[in-house]
C-alpha positions as MATLAB code, in Angstrom:
seq = 'MGSGASFPRGILHSPQPEVFLAAASQRTKNIRLGHGIIQLTTNHPARVAEKVACLDLVSNGRVEFGMGEGASITELGPFDRSMEEKQAIWEDGVRCVLPMFKDGGWEYDGPYFKFPLRNVLPKPIQKPHPPLWVACSQLETIELAGRCGIGALGFQFLSAEMAHAWVHAYYNSFTRRQQKLTDYQSNCNIAMVSYFMCAETDEEARRRADGVTFFQFSLAWYSGSRNRERRRRGPSISGTSTKNGSGKILSWRIRPLTGGLIGSPETIRRKLRRFESSHVDQIILLNQAGKNTHQHICESLELFAKEVMPEFVGREPEHQAWKQSVLDGTTVLDELDTTAYKERAGVGKGVCDFEAGAGGGRSRRVIRTM';
ca = [
      -1.086    7.937   -2.976;
      -2.115   10.489   -1.417;
      -5.033   11.716    1.397;
      -6.318   14.581   -0.496;
      -7.741   14.608   -3.647;
      -5.319   13.021   -6.401;
      -6.768   13.509   -9.435;
      -4.584   11.882  -12.039;
      -6.281    9.012  -13.818;
      -4.200    5.655  -14.393;
      -2.215    6.095  -11.767;
      -3.557    6.869   -8.669;
      -6.531    5.114   -6.519;
      -6.332    6.115   -3.026;
      -7.557    9.287   -1.982;
      -7.937    8.179    1.775;
      -5.856    5.808    2.867;
      -6.793    5.808    6.203;
     -10.073    3.864    5.332;
      -8.082    1.095    3.788;
      -5.656    1.311    6.090;
      -7.891    1.359    8.922;
      -9.755   -2.034    7.432;
      -5.879   -3.462    6.866;
      -5.431   -2.937   10.541;
      -8.402   -5.502   11.747;
      -7.198   -8.303    9.748;
      -3.480   -8.366   10.768;
      -1.348   -8.132   13.788;
       2.516   -7.215   13.283;
       2.689   -5.923    9.367;
       3.312   -2.183    9.766;
       0.562    0.159    8.010;
       2.349    3.253    5.918;
       0.976    6.067    4.364;
       2.659    6.858    0.909;
       1.621    9.886    1.060;
      -0.492   12.542    2.876;
      -0.236   15.639    0.972;
       0.822   18.517    3.620;
       0.186   20.954    1.170;
      -3.659   20.410    1.035;
      -4.333   19.030    4.083;
      -4.966   21.063    7.506;
      -2.066   19.741    9.598;
      -5.004   19.399   12.663;
      -6.952   16.876   10.368;
      -3.482   15.354    9.249;
      -2.338   14.772   13.272;
      -6.147   13.364   13.597;
      -6.130   10.730   11.355;
      -2.400    9.624   11.989;
      -2.991    9.704   15.484;
      -6.556    7.334   15.109;
      -5.145    4.792   12.858;
      -2.189    4.548   14.990;
      -4.715    3.653   17.842;
      -6.718    0.930   16.014;
      -3.818   -0.724   14.813;
      -1.908   -1.015   18.068;
       1.263    1.508   17.197;
       1.874    0.251   13.854;
       1.781    3.656   11.616;
       4.450    4.844    9.655;
       3.669    8.332    8.683;
       4.358    9.120    5.204;
       4.059   12.707    3.727;
       4.582   15.131    0.588;
       4.615   18.140   -1.717;
       1.958   16.365   -4.249;
       3.578   15.857   -7.977;
       1.973   18.138  -10.211;
      -0.435   21.388  -10.453;
      -3.289   18.407  -11.699;
      -3.439   17.913   -7.449;
      -2.545   21.215   -5.859;
      -4.777   23.701   -8.407;
      -8.180   22.869   -6.656;
      -6.673   23.973   -3.523;
      -5.204   26.893   -4.694;
      -1.553   25.778   -4.178;
       1.055   26.383   -6.810;
       3.839   24.290   -7.837;
       6.275   27.155   -7.376;
       5.871   27.389   -3.426;
       4.732   23.811   -2.879;
       7.925   22.912   -0.655;
       7.700   25.972    1.175;
       4.181   25.019    2.053;
       5.189   21.544    3.219;
       8.078   22.451    5.431;
       5.430   24.900    7.301;
       3.240   21.831    7.594;
       5.839   19.628    8.768;
       6.556   22.330   11.395;
       2.863   22.963   12.548;
       1.597   19.358   12.235;
       4.419   17.145   14.269;
       4.172   19.330   17.735;
       0.559   18.480   17.301;
       1.536   14.885   18.205;
       2.923   15.849   21.914;
       0.797   16.065   25.083;
      -0.757   19.351   25.737;
      -2.425   21.849   23.527;
      -0.230   23.834   20.429;
      -0.227   26.827   18.588;
       1.256   27.974   15.691;
       1.841   31.076   13.589;
       3.613   30.313   10.222;
       3.353   31.922    6.499;
       1.232   29.340    5.130;
      -0.920   27.816    8.650;
      -1.937   29.493   11.599;
      -3.154   27.708   14.257;
      -4.877   29.109   17.706;
      -3.685   27.079   21.043;
      -5.595   23.634   21.168;
      -4.921   20.426   22.038;
      -5.114   17.991   18.880;
      -6.710   14.443   20.425;
      -6.023   11.715   20.114;
      -2.526   11.200   20.371;
      -0.297    8.596   18.896;
       0.843    5.074   20.828;
       3.894    5.709   18.998;
       6.272    8.241   21.225;
       6.843   10.542   20.438;
       5.369   10.258   16.800;
       5.079    7.539   14.201;
       8.090    7.022   11.967;
       8.461    9.941    9.431;
       9.201    9.481    5.836;
       8.547   11.737    2.549;
       7.607   11.176   -0.856;
      10.914   11.537   -3.509;
      10.838   11.443   -7.278;
      13.438   13.490   -7.804;
      17.335   13.489   -6.417;
      16.959   16.906   -5.036;
      14.042   15.713   -2.639;
      16.080   12.743   -2.014;
      18.774   15.088   -0.561;
      16.136   17.299    1.474;
      14.816   13.952    2.933;
      18.458   13.583    4.206;
      18.988   17.152    5.419;
      15.460   17.568    7.156;
      16.373   13.694    8.761;
      13.409   11.981    7.486;
      13.236    8.730    5.612;
      12.677    9.139    1.910;
      10.283    7.090   -0.177;
      11.261    7.120   -3.576;
       8.954    6.890   -5.855;
      10.792    5.793   -8.647;
      12.227    3.213  -11.005;
      15.471    2.952  -10.653;
      18.777    1.652  -12.505;
      21.635    0.123  -10.095;
      23.865    2.757  -10.964;
      21.103    5.518  -10.007;
      20.090    3.410   -6.602;
      24.004    3.768   -5.657;
      23.905    7.459   -6.572;
      20.904    8.037   -4.604;
      21.910    6.354   -1.437;
      24.959    8.159   -1.273;
      23.383   11.457   -1.592;
      20.829   10.648    1.125;
      23.373    9.610    3.667;
      25.921   11.917    3.520;
      22.748   14.453    3.423;
      21.786   12.819    6.570;
      25.067   12.646    8.760;
      26.570   15.861    7.428;
      24.186   18.241    6.373;
      21.122   17.650    8.723;
      18.859   20.468    9.920;
      15.481   19.386   11.148;
      12.410   21.405   10.400;
      11.321   21.591   13.778;
      11.575   18.999   17.064;
      10.843   15.457   16.104;
      12.718   12.026   16.102;
      14.687   11.373   13.113;
      13.940    8.213   10.913;
      17.372    7.533    8.795;
      15.489    5.042    6.136;
      15.627    5.058    2.293;
      13.056    3.042    0.422;
      12.119    2.543   -3.154;
       9.847    1.304   -5.536;
       9.467   -1.742   -7.712;
       7.197   -3.022  -10.180;
       6.622   -6.725   -8.871;
       5.312  -10.028   -9.982;
       6.741  -13.440   -8.480;
       5.510  -16.657  -10.865;
       6.959  -19.866  -11.420;
       8.558  -18.788  -14.658;
       9.352  -15.708  -16.269;
       6.767  -15.326  -18.901;
       4.045  -16.661  -16.517;
       4.887  -13.383  -14.294;
       5.182  -11.135  -17.329;
       1.694  -12.202  -18.349;
       0.240  -11.507  -14.884;
       1.878   -8.149  -14.823;
       0.715   -7.104  -17.608;
      -1.085   -4.147  -16.319;
       2.423   -2.599  -14.746;
       2.857   -0.777  -18.458;
      -0.406    1.037  -18.457;
       0.593    2.345  -15.218;
       4.128    3.092  -16.373;
       2.802    5.152  -19.395;
       0.125    6.960  -16.944;
       3.613    8.367  -15.240;
       4.940    9.272  -18.795;
       1.816   10.680  -19.583;
       1.702   13.372  -16.585;
       5.269   13.907  -16.380;
       5.821   14.770  -19.962;
       2.952   17.950  -19.726;
       4.170   21.182  -18.272;
       4.119   21.044  -14.443;
       2.541   17.253  -14.519;
      -1.022   18.507  -15.063;
      -3.350   16.527  -16.890;
      -3.329   17.261  -20.715;
      -6.821   19.068  -22.283;
      -6.410   17.440  -25.621;
      -5.424   14.727  -27.649;
      -6.398   10.945  -26.868;
      -7.375    9.891  -23.579;
      -4.807    7.141  -22.032;
      -7.060    4.702  -22.460;
      -7.432    5.050  -25.484;
      -3.706    5.338  -26.803;
      -2.145    2.415  -28.491;
       0.358   -0.207  -27.540;
       1.624   -0.423  -30.983;
       3.400    1.936  -33.526;
       2.221    2.327  -36.945;
       3.940   -0.441  -38.204;
       2.758   -2.987  -35.653;
       5.419   -3.086  -33.540;
       4.720   -2.994  -29.463;
       6.063    0.382  -28.106;
       9.428    0.310  -25.866;
       7.368    1.542  -23.209;
       5.052   -1.555  -23.306;
       8.186   -4.112  -22.971;
      10.283   -2.291  -20.489;
       8.338   -2.344  -17.794;
       7.793   -6.131  -17.790;
      11.520   -6.850  -18.463;
      12.642   -4.732  -15.676;
      11.298   -4.045  -11.972;
      11.234   -7.483  -10.109;
       8.703   -9.343  -12.627;
      10.137  -12.597  -12.970;
      10.412  -16.627  -11.237;
      12.093  -16.429   -7.687;
      15.635  -17.033   -9.118;
      15.389  -14.261  -11.726;
      14.038  -12.080   -8.587;
      16.999  -13.226   -6.388;
      19.361  -12.777   -9.479;
      18.125   -9.060   -9.768;
      18.180   -8.017   -5.906;
      21.672   -9.523   -5.863;
      22.844   -6.867   -8.035;
      21.132   -4.258   -6.032;
      21.896   -5.515   -2.336;
      25.659   -3.492   -2.501;
      23.673   -0.412   -2.899;
      22.314   -0.441    0.536;
      18.587    0.626    0.182;
      16.596    0.350    3.332;
      13.216   -1.038    1.866;
      11.878   -2.021   -1.054;
       8.228   -1.115   -1.880;
       6.579   -3.803   -3.848;
       3.983   -2.085   -6.509;
       1.946   -5.602   -6.987;
      -1.466   -4.001   -7.839;
      -1.228   -2.650  -11.349;
      -4.007   -3.580  -14.281;
      -6.080   -5.937  -14.080;
      -4.016   -8.906  -12.113;
      -6.177  -10.851   -9.996;
      -6.616  -10.969   -6.417;
      -5.084  -14.700   -6.385;
      -1.873  -13.870   -8.579;
      -1.194  -10.969   -6.341;
      -1.071  -13.214   -3.184;
       0.397  -16.122   -5.184;
       2.910  -13.860   -5.690;
       3.641  -12.791   -2.193;
       3.258  -16.164   -1.078;
       6.101  -17.406   -3.313;
       8.435  -14.281   -3.062;
       7.838  -14.891    0.858;
       8.733  -18.639    0.659;
      11.886  -18.898   -1.972;
      13.413  -15.250   -2.419;
      13.274  -13.481    0.996;
      14.984  -16.004    3.337;
      18.463  -15.298    1.216;
      18.064  -11.358    2.355;
      16.451  -11.381    5.400;
      19.331  -13.580    6.585;
      21.672  -10.462    5.881;
      20.067   -7.774    7.386;
      22.373   -7.773   10.049;
      25.305   -7.080    7.757;
      23.281   -3.921    6.352;
      22.025   -2.713    9.822;
      26.492   -2.940   10.822;
      27.044   -0.978    7.458;
      24.253    1.298    8.284;
      25.113    1.899   11.938;
      29.049    2.361   10.714;
      27.701    5.264    8.260;
      25.784    6.799   10.910;
      28.456    6.914   13.649;
      31.152    8.126   11.127;
      33.365    4.832   11.158;
      32.531    4.602    7.105;
      32.725    7.397    5.358;
      30.976    7.282    2.049;
      32.079    9.716   -1.009;
      30.490   12.448   -2.400;
      29.505   11.151   -5.563;
      29.096   13.553   -8.811;
      25.043   12.909   -9.080;
      24.589   14.910  -12.317;
      23.818   11.983  -14.265;
      21.197   10.979  -12.136;
      18.806   13.917  -11.586;
      16.395   13.103  -14.320;
      13.193   11.506  -13.711;
      13.370    7.791  -14.183;
      10.037    7.192  -15.375;
      10.560    9.456  -18.375;
      12.151    8.903  -21.722;
      15.112    6.737  -22.472;
      15.547    5.998  -18.985;
      12.038    4.236  -18.634;
      11.960    0.949  -16.514;
      16.199    0.314  -16.729;
      15.084   -1.038  -12.885;
      15.889   -3.925  -12.618;
      15.438   -4.788   -8.874;
      14.538   -2.641   -5.669;
      17.946   -2.978   -3.857;
      17.975   -3.695   -0.132;
      16.701   -7.395   -0.506;
      13.623   -7.663    0.703;
      14.096   -6.231    4.172;
      12.353   -7.871    7.430;
      10.465   -5.081    8.147;
       7.447   -5.081    6.008;
       5.128   -2.680    5.058;
       1.689   -1.909    3.414;
       1.935    1.386    1.988;
      -1.386    2.596   -0.081;
       0.257    3.738   -3.784;
];
């Protein structure tokens, strides 16, 4: 998830995504490569600028720059950062790092980061910089991303109604209340995560996607504690039973397999159609969870690309036309009451009501490290 120690067990496995993404860049030609995310709260801006620019060079300009605050005291505490100040630190980091991509030197004197006049090298191929994204796990952060003019990476598992509300909140913030943190190129995009496994039958897809249940439980495990910190007492995650005292499988064990983009091509098409009208720009497919095999992951992606994507890619021009009409003011979106959608979807009874990822398999594919 982040470049900078991601300590929660069970859900985060990519503390140095540039290493993996650099390897991926040498084995691919067209697919874009995205950070999901670099924590600006725990990484020095100059080091971040160097890593992003180097990756952009070795990939020939295919990087998407995802950044964020960090989600828990487990991640922030070892670097002497608090939950209360993390947003302010992130904003200071954005103001400090982005001018480093420009030609020439840069100096900065902010409340959290101070940097003497230096020319940070190398510079990225993409000008003025790779597309910007910020991680969003709550509605408030979605609105913040819109205000900042930055793409929103929705690390959340949504119902169709929640996705609709979040998209409206983002686009209204972007078009009506945008206030950039510094001088950079806006990126109007909203992407959402979905569990994913495509197989010939629903039963086979659910069997192959069995590991997502542990991933979902891990999210709830950390989200349920104060400041999302690692719990010191009680059973470990790996030792937690999937059944209750009567032997019935717990609800968190079932819902991820019946929700998300898990199923046959027809099931996934049906779920995507429900979300297409919400106008999410991209969907992030969470495929590598649990003990599923490399072969099953490849088969899943190939079947999805062959049987599902063509329908939705074919309607991409319609989405782009809608998007342009919103940005130029021709289409005015309602200011929806979003009170009912402020809670994290991964906790409590809302866990995995998500039945798709909306936006319908857009043609601009992105690898993101989760």
